[in-house]
A tleap script that builds the chain and sets N, CA, C and O, in Angstrom:
source leaprc.protein.ff14SB
mol = sequence {
  NMET ALA ASP ARG SER LEU ARG GLY ILE ARG
  LEU GLY ALA GLN SER LEU GLN SER GLU GLU
  GLY VAL VAL PHE MET GLU ARG LYS GLU HIE
  THR TYR VAL CYS SER SER CYS GLY ARG GLU
  THR THR LEU MET PHE ALA ALA ASP ALA GLU
  ALA PRO ALA THR TRP GLU CYS ARG THR CYS
  GLY SER GLU ALA LEU LEU GLN THR ALA ASP
  GLY ALA ALA GLU VAL ASP ARG SER GLY ASP
  LYS VAL ALA ARG THR HIE TRP ASP MET LEU
  LEU GLU ARG ARG THR ILE GLU GLU LEU GLU
  GLN LEU LEU ALA ASP ARG LEU GLU PHE ILE
  ARG GLU ARG ARG GLY GLU GLY ASN ASP PRO
  THR ARG GLU LYS LYS ALA THR ARG CALA
}
set mol.1.N position { 56.721 93.178 -3.329 }
set mol.1.CA position { 56.286 92.277 -2.569 }
set mol.1.C position { 55.864 90.725 -2.707 }
set mol.1.O position { 55.798 89.660 -2.093 }
set mol.2.N position { 55.619 91.375 -3.989 }
set mol.2.CA position { 54.929 89.762 -4.513 }
set mol.2.C position { 56.182 88.341 -4.510 }
set mol.2.O position { 55.986 87.194 -4.108 }
set mol.3.N position { 57.385 88.899 -5.071 }
set mol.3.CA position { 58.499 88.509 -4.813 }
set mol.3.C position { 58.387 87.737 -3.748 }
set mol.3.O position { 58.134 86.562 -4.015 }
set mol.4.N position { 58.512 88.061 -2.393 }
set mol.4.CA position { 59.004 87.537 -1.108 }
set mol.4.C position { 57.733 86.374 -0.668 }
set mol.4.O position { 57.998 85.451 0.102 }
set mol.5.N position { 56.440 86.539 -1.218 }
set mol.5.CA position { 55.495 85.742 -0.646 }
set mol.5.C position { 55.969 84.023 -1.078 }
set mol.5.O position { 56.504 83.632 -2.115 }
set mol.6.N position { 55.593 83.317 0.003 }
set mol.6.CA position { 55.830 82.012 0.031 }
set mol.6.C position { 54.538 81.413 -0.955 }
set mol.6.O position { 53.429 81.934 -0.839 }
set mol.7.N position { 54.718 80.507 -1.737 }
set mol.7.CA position { 53.774 79.566 -2.191 }
set mol.7.C position { 53.714 77.907 -1.669 }
set mol.7.O position { 54.643 77.104 -1.588 }
set mol.8.N position { 52.398 77.744 -1.384 }
set mol.8.CA position { 52.353 76.309 -0.857 }
set mol.8.C position { 51.398 75.841 -1.338 }
set mol.8.O position { 50.986 76.403 -2.352 }
set mol.9.N position { 50.632 74.613 -0.824 }
set mol.9.CA position { 49.910 73.671 -1.275 }
set mol.9.C position { 48.308 73.586 -0.136 }
set mol.9.O position { 48.309 73.786 1.079 }
set mol.10.N position { 47.638 73.393 -0.610 }
set mol.10.CA position { 46.573 73.168 0.358 }
set mol.10.C position { 46.797 71.937 1.104 }
set mol.10.O position { 47.153 70.911 0.524 }
set mol.11.N position { 46.585 71.995 2.499 }
set mol.11.CA position { 46.842 71.076 3.406 }
set mol.11.C position { 45.402 69.571 2.784 }
set mol.11.O position { 44.209 69.712 2.516 }
set mol.12.N position { 45.934 68.810 2.779 }
set mol.12.CA position { 45.510 67.311 2.894 }
set mol.12.C position { 44.845 67.093 1.327 }
set mol.12.O position { 44.359 66.003 1.023 }
set mol.13.N position { 44.867 67.998 0.569 }
set mol.13.CA position { 44.785 68.246 -0.752 }
set mol.13.C position { 45.701 67.078 -1.765 }
set mol.13.O position { 45.562 66.538 -2.862 }
set mol.14.N position { 46.403 67.084 -0.970 }
set mol.14.CA position { 47.983 66.168 -2.172 }
set mol.14.C position { 48.584 65.568 -0.945 }
set mol.14.O position { 48.524 66.090 0.168 }
set mol.15.N position { 49.342 64.097 -1.304 }
set mol.15.CA position { 49.868 63.779 -0.678 }
set mol.15.C position { 51.231 63.850 -0.921 }
set mol.15.O position { 51.622 63.840 -2.088 }
set mol.16.N position { 52.144 63.930 0.153 }
set mol.16.CA position { 53.632 64.264 -0.650 }
set mol.16.C position { 54.674 63.173 -0.499 }
set mol.16.O position { 55.894 63.281 -0.619 }
set mol.17.N position { 53.801 61.880 -0.154 }
set mol.17.CA position { 53.856 60.569 -0.293 }
set mol.17.C position { 54.318 59.953 -1.775 }
set mol.17.O position { 53.770 60.394 -2.786 }
set mol.18.N position { 55.373 58.891 -1.875 }
set mol.18.CA position { 55.039 58.056 -3.357 }
set mol.18.C position { 54.807 56.688 -2.743 }
set mol.18.O position { 55.127 56.159 -1.678 }
set mol.19.N position { 54.168 56.338 -3.762 }
set mol.19.CA position { 54.446 54.632 -3.670 }
set mol.19.C position { 55.621 53.633 -4.407 }
set mol.19.O position { 55.522 52.471 -4.801 }
set mol.20.N position { 56.735 54.549 -4.422 }
set mol.20.CA position { 58.136 53.741 -4.708 }
set mol.20.C position { 58.673 53.331 -3.615 }
set mol.20.O position { 59.024 54.046 -2.677 }
set mol.21.N position { 58.782 51.826 -3.716 }
set mol.21.CA position { 59.508 51.262 -2.688 }
set mol.21.C position { 58.990 50.590 -1.825 }
set mol.21.O position { 59.510 50.117 -0.814 }
set mol.22.N position { 57.510 50.492 -2.338 }
set mol.22.CA position { 56.456 50.408 -0.721 }
set mol.22.C position { 56.052 48.802 -1.262 }
set mol.22.O position { 55.627 48.476 -2.371 }
set mol.23.N position { 56.318 48.014 -0.177 }
set mol.23.CA position { 55.896 46.521 -0.175 }
set mol.23.C position { 54.808 46.187 0.134 }
set mol.23.O position { 54.792 46.134 1.364 }
set mol.24.N position { 53.582 45.845 -0.387 }
set mol.24.CA position { 52.451 45.732 0.063 }
set mol.24.C position { 52.210 44.095 0.843 }
set mol.24.O position { 52.550 43.056 0.277 }
set mol.25.N position { 51.722 44.126 1.889 }
set mol.25.CA position { 51.198 43.195 2.186 }
set mol.25.C position { 50.588 42.474 2.094 }
set mol.25.O position { 49.421 42.836 2.244 }
set mol.26.N position { 50.804 40.789 1.765 }
set mol.26.CA position { 49.680 39.708 1.172 }
set mol.26.C position { 48.413 39.620 1.575 }
set mol.26.O position { 48.142 39.303 2.734 }
set mol.27.N position { 47.415 39.911 0.595 }
set mol.27.CA position { 46.099 40.053 1.466 }
set mol.27.C position { 45.370 38.432 1.276 }
set mol.27.O position { 45.795 37.310 1.001 }
set mol.28.N position { 44.313 38.918 1.529 }
set mol.28.CA position { 43.151 37.225 1.411 }
set mol.28.C position { 42.010 37.924 1.720 }
set mol.28.O position { 41.962 38.666 2.700 }
set mol.29.N position { 40.698 37.681 0.653 }
set mol.29.CA position { 39.101 38.139 0.707 }
set mol.29.C position { 38.379 37.156 1.354 }
set mol.29.O position { 38.488 36.005 0.934 }
set mol.30.N position { 37.528 37.432 2.471 }
set mol.30.CA position { 36.966 36.830 3.007 }
set mol.30.C position { 35.426 36.904 3.317 }
set mol.30.O position { 35.226 37.708 4.228 }
set mol.31.N position { 34.474 36.420 2.928 }
set mol.31.CA position { 33.116 36.453 2.561 }
set mol.31.C position { 32.523 36.593 3.696 }
set mol.31.O position { 33.283 36.259 4.605 }
set mol.32.N position { 31.148 37.056 4.193 }
set mol.32.CA position { 30.645 36.925 5.324 }
set mol.32.C position { 28.899 37.122 5.112 }
set mol.32.O position { 28.431 38.260 5.129 }
set mol.33.N position { 28.044 35.966 4.924 }
set mol.33.CA position { 26.950 36.083 5.104 }
set mol.33.C position { 25.581 36.212 6.232 }
set mol.33.O position { 25.234 35.194 6.832 }
set mol.34.N position { 24.863 37.503 6.458 }
set mol.34.CA position { 24.551 37.629 7.365 }
set mol.34.C position { 23.041 36.380 7.336 }
set mol.34.O position { 22.505 35.905 6.335 }
set mol.35.N position { 22.691 36.135 8.810 }
set mol.35.CA position { 21.964 34.716 9.056 }
set mol.35.C position { 20.176 35.590 9.262 }
set mol.35.O position { 19.128 35.055 9.624 }
set mol.36.N position { 20.352 36.630 8.981 }
set mol.36.CA position { 19.019 37.501 8.984 }
set mol.36.C position { 18.572 38.048 7.599 }
set mol.36.O position { 17.417 37.844 7.224 }
set mol.37.N position { 19.454 38.738 6.828 }
set mol.37.CA position { 18.931 39.480 5.704 }
set mol.37.C position { 19.705 39.006 4.709 }
set mol.37.O position { 19.635 39.545 3.604 }
set mol.38.N position { 20.645 37.827 4.951 }
set mol.38.CA position { 21.533 37.269 3.095 }
set mol.38.C position { 22.199 38.050 2.830 }
set mol.38.O position { 22.711 38.059 1.710 }
set mol.39.N position { 22.481 39.101 3.830 }
set mol.39.CA position { 23.232 39.947 2.656 }
set mol.39.C position { 24.973 39.398 2.713 }
set mol.39.O position { 25.340 38.518 3.493 }
set mol.40.N position { 25.794 40.015 1.857 }
set mol.40.CA position { 27.168 39.081 1.363 }
set mol.40.C position { 28.253 40.276 1.330 }
set mol.40.O position { 28.452 40.985 0.343 }
set mol.41.N position { 28.812 40.369 2.366 }
set mol.41.CA position { 29.863 41.352 2.861 }
set mol.41.C position { 31.343 40.447 2.689 }
set mol.41.O position { 31.604 39.318 3.104 }
set mol.42.N position { 32.285 41.525 1.819 }
set mol.42.CA position { 33.167 40.880 1.472 }
set mol.42.C position { 34.565 41.607 2.017 }
set mol.42.O position { 35.144 42.261 1.150 }
set mol.43.N position { 35.126 41.586 3.203 }
set mol.43.CA position { 36.737 41.961 3.763 }
set mol.43.C position { 37.662 41.349 3.304 }
set mol.43.O position { 37.683 40.265 2.722 }
set mol.44.N position { 38.953 42.483 3.725 }
set mol.44.CA position { 40.148 42.013 3.481 }
set mol.44.C position { 40.976 42.011 4.687 }
set mol.44.O position { 40.992 42.887 5.552 }
set mol.45.N position { 41.761 40.777 4.649 }
set mol.45.CA position { 42.327 40.706 5.600 }
set mol.45.C position { 43.829 40.628 5.388 }
set mol.45.O position { 44.163 40.583 4.204 }
set mol.46.N position { 45.020 40.598 6.492 }
set mol.46.CA position { 45.993 40.121 5.621 }
set mol.46.C position { 46.224 38.341 5.721 }
set mol.46.O position { 46.084 37.807 6.821 }
set mol.47.N position { 46.503 37.689 4.770 }
set mol.47.CA position { 46.982 36.461 4.314 }
set mol.47.C position { 47.502 35.965 5.383 }
set mol.47.O position { 47.340 34.745 5.395 }
set mol.48.N position { 48.154 36.421 6.451 }
set mol.48.CA position { 48.842 35.759 7.948 }
set mol.48.C position { 47.698 35.725 9.104 }
set mol.48.O position { 47.615 35.070 10.143 }
set mol.49.N position { 46.741 36.823 8.425 }
set mol.49.CA position { 45.781 36.690 9.535 }
set mol.49.C position { 44.997 36.101 9.858 }
set mol.49.O position { 44.516 35.708 8.795 }
set mol.50.N position { 44.098 35.450 11.080 }
set mol.50.CA position { 43.214 34.462 11.188 }
set mol.50.C position { 41.643 35.234 11.003 }
set mol.50.O position { 41.448 35.866 12.041 }
set mol.51.N position { 40.671 35.372 10.213 }
set mol.51.CA position { 39.629 36.190 9.868 }
set mol.51.C position { 38.367 35.784 11.257 }
set mol.51.O position { 38.038 34.619 11.479 }
set mol.52.N position { 37.998 36.568 11.784 }
set mol.52.CA position { 37.235 36.066 12.826 }
set mol.52.C position { 35.925 35.118 12.059 }
set mol.52.O position { 35.621 34.937 10.880 }
set mol.53.N position { 35.225 34.535 13.646 }
set mol.53.CA position { 34.007 33.426 12.149 }
set mol.53.C position { 32.852 34.554 12.218 }
set mol.53.O position { 32.296 34.777 11.143 }
set mol.54.N position { 32.361 35.392 13.485 }
set mol.54.CA position { 31.125 36.053 12.693 }
set mol.54.C position { 31.807 37.787 12.451 }
set mol.54.O position { 32.926 38.157 12.805 }
set mol.55.N position { 31.117 38.334 11.997 }
set mol.55.CA position { 31.211 39.864 11.815 }
set mol.55.C position { 29.659 40.519 11.406 }
set mol.55.O position { 28.949 40.178 10.460 }
set mol.56.N position { 29.334 41.766 12.638 }
set mol.56.CA position { 27.968 42.651 12.300 }
set mol.56.C position { 28.327 43.341 10.953 }
set mol.56.O position { 29.151 44.047 10.371 }
set mol.57.N position { 27.021 42.586 10.838 }
set mol.57.CA position { 26.111 42.393 9.184 }
set mol.57.C position { 26.056 44.448 9.000 }
set mol.57.O position { 25.351 45.094 9.775 }
set mol.58.N position { 26.668 44.962 8.194 }
set mol.58.CA position { 26.474 46.534 7.762 }
set mol.58.C position { 25.203 46.945 7.906 }
set mol.58.O position { 24.913 48.039 8.390 }
set mol.59.N position { 24.051 45.781 7.341 }
set mol.59.CA position { 22.623 46.861 7.013 }
set mol.59.C position { 21.669 46.440 8.423 }
set mol.59.O position { 21.138 47.370 9.030 }
set mol.60.N position { 21.480 45.070 8.899 }
set mol.60.CA position { 20.702 44.927 9.845 }
set mol.60.C position { 21.361 44.818 11.155 }
set mol.60.O position { 20.596 44.888 12.117 }
set mol.61.N position { 22.510 44.675 11.386 }
set mol.61.CA position { 23.186 44.967 12.392 }
set mol.61.C position { 23.363 43.267 13.286 }
set mol.61.O position { 24.086 43.082 14.265 }
set mol.62.N position { 22.527 42.256 12.637 }
set mol.62.CA position { 22.974 41.100 13.404 }
set mol.62.C position { 24.212 40.254 13.029 }
set mol.62.O position { 25.029 40.887 12.361 }
set mol.63.N position { 24.425 39.431 13.204 }
set mol.63.CA position { 25.343 38.569 13.208 }
set mol.63.C position { 25.476 37.677 11.463 }
set mol.63.O position { 24.653 36.962 10.892 }
set mol.64.N position { 26.827 38.112 11.052 }
set mol.64.CA position { 27.203 37.353 10.136 }
set mol.64.C position { 28.012 36.629 9.779 }
set mol.64.O position { 29.044 37.297 9.847 }
set mol.65.N position { 28.442 34.946 9.162 }
set mol.65.CA position { 29.055 34.090 9.556 }
set mol.65.C position { 29.837 34.275 8.415 }
set mol.65.O position { 29.513 34.813 7.356 }
set mol.66.N position { 31.313 33.581 8.868 }
set mol.66.CA position { 32.231 33.356 7.919 }
set mol.66.C position { 32.021 32.119 6.439 }
set mol.66.O position { 31.756 30.944 6.691 }
set mol.67.N position { 32.104 32.370 5.681 }
set mol.67.CA position { 32.072 31.562 4.549 }
set mol.67.C position { 33.168 31.051 4.070 }
set mol.67.O position { 34.001 31.784 3.537 }
set mol.68.N position { 33.401 29.337 4.209 }
set mol.68.CA position { 34.530 28.546 3.915 }
set mol.68.C position { 34.346 27.707 2.913 }
set mol.68.O position { 33.209 27.389 2.564 }
set mol.69.N position { 35.445 27.236 2.315 }
set mol.69.CA position { 35.127 26.054 1.206 }
set mol.69.C position { 33.645 24.995 1.810 }
set mol.69.O position { 32.822 24.603 0.983 }
set mol.70.N position { 33.535 24.730 2.960 }
set mol.70.CA position { 32.992 23.730 3.597 }
set mol.70.C position { 31.341 24.527 3.966 }
set mol.70.O position { 30.403 23.910 4.472 }
set mol.71.N position { 31.315 25.550 3.693 }
set mol.71.CA position { 29.858 26.269 3.838 }
set mol.71.C position { 30.101 27.125 5.406 }
set mol.71.O position { 31.165 26.986 6.009 }
set mol.72.N position { 29.496 27.599 5.699 }
set mol.72.CA position { 29.433 28.524 6.697 }
set mol.72.C position { 30.765 27.786 8.488 }
set mol.72.O position { 31.068 26.720 9.025 }
set mol.73.N position { 31.001 29.023 8.610 }
set mol.73.CA position { 32.133 28.582 9.949 }
set mol.73.C position { 31.397 28.344 11.070 }
set mol.73.O position { 30.324 28.900 11.303 }
set mol.74.N position { 32.042 27.366 11.930 }
set mol.74.CA position { 31.126 27.097 13.153 }
set mol.74.C position { 31.488 27.861 13.845 }
set mol.74.O position { 32.673 28.193 13.814 }
set mol.75.N position { 30.427 28.537 14.902 }
set mol.75.CA position { 30.915 29.311 15.954 }
set mol.75.C position { 31.203 28.853 17.185 }
set mol.75.O position { 30.388 28.033 17.607 }
set mol.76.N position { 32.352 29.191 18.096 }
set mol.76.CA position { 32.287 28.225 19.542 }
set mol.76.C position { 31.773 29.190 20.443 }
set mol.76.O position { 32.467 30.128 20.836 }
set mol.77.N position { 30.774 29.043 20.740 }
set mol.77.CA position { 30.122 29.458 21.910 }
set mol.77.C position { 30.211 29.511 23.170 }
set mol.77.O position { 29.506 30.286 23.816 }
set mol.78.N position { 31.285 28.518 23.862 }
set mol.78.CA position { 31.833 28.045 24.998 }
set mol.78.C position { 32.344 29.006 26.188 }
set mol.78.O position { 32.362 28.818 27.404 }
set mol.79.N position { 32.643 29.810 25.615 }
set mol.79.CA position { 33.144 30.932 26.264 }
set mol.79.C position { 32.114 32.189 26.852 }
set mol.79.O position { 32.411 32.896 27.815 }
set mol.80.N position { 30.885 32.303 26.085 }
set mol.80.CA position { 30.330 33.691 26.199 }
set mol.80.C position { 29.472 33.496 27.717 }
set mol.80.O position { 29.054 32.468 28.250 }
set mol.81.N position { 29.426 34.470 28.013 }
set mol.81.CA position { 28.935 34.717 29.220 }
set mol.81.C position { 27.097 34.539 28.907 }
set mol.81.O position { 26.461 34.665 27.861 }
set mol.82.N position { 26.833 34.338 29.741 }
set mol.82.CA position { 25.283 34.068 30.092 }
set mol.82.C position { 24.721 35.408 31.368 }
set mol.82.O position { 25.139 35.381 32.525 }
set mol.83.N position { 23.872 36.339 30.927 }
set mol.83.CA position { 23.600 37.145 31.727 }
set mol.83.C position { 22.817 37.050 32.800 }
set mol.83.O position { 21.660 36.635 32.727 }
set mol.84.N position { 23.454 37.478 34.033 }
set mol.84.CA position { 22.462 36.833 35.024 }
set mol.84.C position { 21.607 37.860 35.586 }
set mol.84.O position { 21.839 39.060 35.739 }
set mol.85.N position { 20.389 37.053 35.919 }
set mol.85.CA position { 19.168 38.303 36.398 }
set mol.85.C position { 19.296 38.467 37.829 }
set mol.85.O position { 20.233 37.956 38.443 }
set mol.86.N position { 18.528 39.056 38.305 }
set mol.86.CA position { 18.341 39.548 39.448 }
set mol.86.C position { 17.377 38.266 40.540 }
set mol.86.O position { 17.256 38.355 41.762 }
set mol.87.N position { 17.056 37.642 40.042 }
set mol.87.CA position { 16.122 36.411 40.129 }
set mol.87.C position { 17.034 35.064 40.561 }
set mol.87.O position { 16.904 34.163 41.390 }
set mol.88.N position { 18.237 35.503 39.324 }
set mol.88.CA position { 19.450 34.284 39.860 }
set mol.88.C position { 20.263 34.593 40.766 }
set mol.88.O position { 20.837 33.696 41.384 }
set mol.89.N position { 20.497 35.936 41.051 }
set mol.89.CA position { 21.100 36.309 41.866 }
set mol.89.C position { 20.501 35.778 43.318 }
set mol.89.O position { 21.172 35.063 44.061 }
set mol.90.N position { 19.306 36.166 43.595 }
set mol.90.CA position { 18.841 35.949 44.820 }
set mol.90.C position { 18.509 34.446 44.896 }
set mol.90.O position { 17.628 34.090 45.679 }
set mol.91.N position { 19.045 33.694 44.265 }
set mol.91.CA position { 18.347 32.242 44.240 }
set mol.91.C position { 19.970 31.855 44.824 }
set mol.91.O position { 20.234 31.258 45.867 }
set mol.92.N position { 20.597 32.205 44.163 }
set mol.92.CA position { 22.103 32.253 45.262 }
set mol.92.C position { 22.309 32.430 46.645 }
set mol.92.O position { 22.781 31.525 47.335 }
set mol.93.N position { 22.092 33.179 46.956 }
set mol.93.CA position { 21.767 33.816 48.291 }
set mol.93.C position { 20.424 33.170 49.439 }
set mol.93.O position { 20.283 33.324 50.652 }
set mol.94.N position { 19.715 32.528 48.569 }
set mol.94.CA position { 18.513 32.161 49.429 }
set mol.94.C position { 17.620 30.839 48.723 }
set mol.94.O position { 17.647 30.736 47.497 }
set mol.95.N position { 17.018 30.075 49.352 }
set mol.95.CA position { 16.370 28.929 48.896 }
set mol.95.C position { 14.933 29.337 48.582 }
set mol.95.O position { 14.692 30.399 49.157 }
set mol.96.N position { 14.017 28.942 47.968 }
set mol.96.CA position { 12.981 28.863 47.613 }
set mol.96.C position { 11.987 29.065 48.926 }
set mol.96.O position { 11.140 29.950 49.052 }
set mol.97.N position { 12.348 27.898 49.976 }
set mol.97.CA position { 11.716 27.969 51.443 }
set mol.97.C position { 11.488 29.167 52.245 }
set mol.97.O position { 10.500 29.548 52.872 }
set mol.98.N position { 13.119 29.866 51.998 }
set mol.98.CA position { 13.358 31.132 52.550 }
set mol.98.C position { 12.868 32.167 51.946 }
set mol.98.O position { 12.582 33.096 52.701 }
set mol.99.N position { 12.653 32.342 50.719 }
set mol.99.CA position { 12.080 33.171 49.887 }
set mol.99.C position { 10.350 33.388 50.647 }
set mol.99.O position { 9.836 34.319 51.267 }
set mol.100.N position { 9.845 32.000 50.210 }
set mol.100.CA position { 8.132 31.913 50.985 }
set mol.100.C position { 8.081 32.556 52.378 }
set mol.100.O position { 7.220 33.420 52.546 }
set mol.101.N position { 8.945 32.224 53.460 }
set mol.101.CA position { 8.969 32.715 54.542 }
set mol.101.C position { 9.240 34.215 54.912 }
set mol.101.O position { 8.784 34.839 55.870 }
set mol.102.N position { 10.179 34.693 53.823 }
set mol.102.CA position { 10.419 36.201 54.339 }
set mol.102.C position { 8.846 37.177 53.392 }
set mol.102.O position { 8.468 38.313 53.679 }
set mol.103.N position { 8.208 36.213 52.235 }
set mol.103.CA position { 7.323 37.017 51.743 }
set mol.103.C position { 6.134 36.993 53.150 }
set mol.103.O position { 5.437 37.774 53.797 }
set mol.104.N position { 6.351 36.060 53.101 }
set mol.104.CA position { 5.371 35.393 54.434 }
set mol.104.C position { 4.918 36.540 55.698 }
set mol.104.O position { 3.859 36.970 56.155 }
set mol.105.N position { 6.332 36.734 55.944 }
set mol.105.CA position { 6.716 37.087 57.364 }
set mol.105.C position { 6.057 38.842 56.596 }
set mol.105.O position { 4.890 39.050 56.928 }
set mol.106.N position { 6.454 39.563 56.020 }
set mol.106.CA position { 6.219 40.508 55.523 }
set mol.106.C position { 4.876 41.082 54.888 }
set mol.106.O position { 4.391 42.212 54.925 }
set mol.107.N position { 4.436 39.862 54.274 }
set mol.107.CA position { 2.650 40.162 53.638 }
set mol.107.C position { 1.805 40.255 55.388 }
set mol.107.O position { 0.763 40.911 55.391 }
set mol.108.N position { 2.102 39.835 56.316 }
set mol.108.CA position { 1.792 39.726 57.634 }
set mol.108.C position { 2.276 40.844 58.338 }
set mol.108.O position { 1.461 41.384 59.086 }
set mol.109.N position { 3.534 41.374 58.270 }
set mol.109.CA position { 3.528 42.816 58.882 }
set mol.109.C position { 2.784 43.772 57.976 }
set mol.109.O position { 2.455 44.762 58.630 }
set mol.110.N position { 2.433 43.838 56.836 }
set mol.110.CA position { 1.872 45.020 56.463 }
set mol.110.C position { 0.138 44.691 56.637 }
set mol.110.O position { -0.632 45.615 56.898 }
set mol.111.N position { -0.279 43.470 56.484 }
set mol.111.CA position { -1.552 43.225 57.043 }
set mol.111.C position { -1.743 43.475 58.438 }
set mol.111.O position { -2.932 43.433 58.754 }
set mol.112.N position { -0.752 43.783 59.607 }
set mol.112.CA position { -1.032 44.262 60.732 }
set mol.112.C position { -1.033 45.760 60.856 }
set mol.112.O position { -1.791 46.492 61.492 }
set mol.113.N position { 0.028 46.045 60.072 }
set mol.113.CA position { -0.290 47.690 60.024 }
set mol.113.C position { -1.168 48.281 59.610 }
set mol.113.O position { -1.349 49.424 60.029 }
set mol.114.N position { -1.910 47.801 58.776 }
set mol.114.CA position { -2.688 48.087 57.722 }
set mol.114.C position { -4.415 48.143 58.531 }
set mol.114.O position { -5.429 48.816 58.342 }
set mol.115.N position { -3.997 46.980 59.526 }
set mol.115.CA position { -5.615 46.756 60.391 }
set mol.115.C position { -5.404 47.845 61.650 }
set mol.115.O position { -6.429 48.280 62.175 }
set mol.116.N position { -4.173 48.272 62.120 }
set mol.116.CA position { -4.058 48.939 63.087 }
set mol.116.C position { -4.381 50.807 62.484 }
set mol.116.O position { -4.715 51.731 63.225 }
set mol.117.N position { -4.219 50.863 61.441 }
set mol.117.CA position { -4.855 52.166 60.783 }
set mol.117.C position { -3.500 52.840 60.506 }
set mol.117.O position { -3.519 54.056 60.698 }
set mol.118.N position { -2.320 52.319 60.095 }
set mol.118.CA position { -1.423 53.148 59.955 }
set mol.118.C position { -0.970 52.748 58.387 }
set mol.118.O position { 0.230 52.555 58.190 }
set mol.119.N position { -1.917 52.621 57.267 }
set mol.119.CA position { -1.610 52.948 56.072 }
set mol.119.C position { -1.396 53.924 55.717 }
set mol.119.O position { -2.008 54.958 55.986 }
set mol.120.N position { -0.279 53.759 54.891 }
set mol.120.CA position { 0.469 55.115 54.528 }
set mol.120.C position { -0.331 55.947 53.071 }
set mol.120.O position { -0.128 57.117 52.747 }
set mol.121.N position { -1.336 54.883 52.302 }
set mol.121.CA position { -1.859 55.403 51.567 }
set mol.121.C position { -2.594 55.890 51.985 }
set mol.121.O position { -2.657 57.040 51.551 }
set mol.122.N position { -3.530 55.595 52.905 }
set mol.122.CA position { -4.800 56.149 53.412 }
set mol.122.C position { -4.284 57.569 53.989 }
set mol.122.O position { -5.043 58.536 54.065 }
set mol.123.N position { -3.201 57.605 54.309 }
set mol.123.CA position { -2.986 59.317 54.976 }
set mol.123.C position { -2.717 60.130 53.593 }
set mol.123.O position { -2.914 61.338 53.465 }
set mol.124.N position { -2.410 59.579 52.952 }
set mol.124.CA position { -2.157 60.688 51.709 }
set mol.124.C position { -3.146 60.938 50.758 }
set mol.124.O position { -2.960 61.582 49.725 }
set mol.125.N position { -4.294 60.383 51.138 }
set mol.125.CA position { -5.684 60.025 50.084 }
set mol.125.C position { -5.998 61.229 51.126 }
set mol.125.O position { -6.133 62.374 50.697 }
set mol.126.N position { -6.120 60.912 52.613 }
set mol.126.CA position { -6.899 62.085 53.349 }
set mol.126.C position { -6.296 63.405 53.301 }
set mol.126.O position { -7.078 64.292 52.960 }
set mol.127.N position { -5.041 63.782 53.568 }
set mol.127.CA position { -4.253 64.907 53.175 }
set mol.127.C position { -4.594 65.474 51.736 }
set mol.127.O position { -4.471 66.649 51.390 }
set mol.128.N position { -4.991 64.545 51.057 }
set mol.128.CA position { -5.206 65.418 49.180 }
set mol.128.C position { -6.691 65.849 49.780 }
set mol.128.O position { -6.863 67.068 49.800 }
set mol.129.N position { -7.644 65.150 50.208 }
set mol.129.CA position { -8.977 65.885 50.616 }
set mol.129.C position { -9.041 66.706 50.513 }
set mol.129.O position { -10.078 67.289 50.829 }
savepdb mol mol.pdb
quit
């Protein structure tokens, strides 16, 4: 029975590939310096690849800048989108005068309703007591 058993190797323990005939791509080392903590990070890129101007710092997560022979690389922020707030979107649809008039109308409506005794907060207080 022992003659018929198959022998094998553990999966993932050894690679069956060799490095014979493999031509490695030419590489270039780039250094990034974090703007917050000052940590230097060195990364390898293919020699013909363009390295990004910024990289996320592994320590603090802030932006690290690529170091060149002239110093830090300049970052082009012209394509960055600025986040629009709810107020910005509201001002795209209405003017300040229109918003002031709407506010005045709503305040008048609320004051009239409270004057008639239709205040919903009073009804809730009365049912609780």
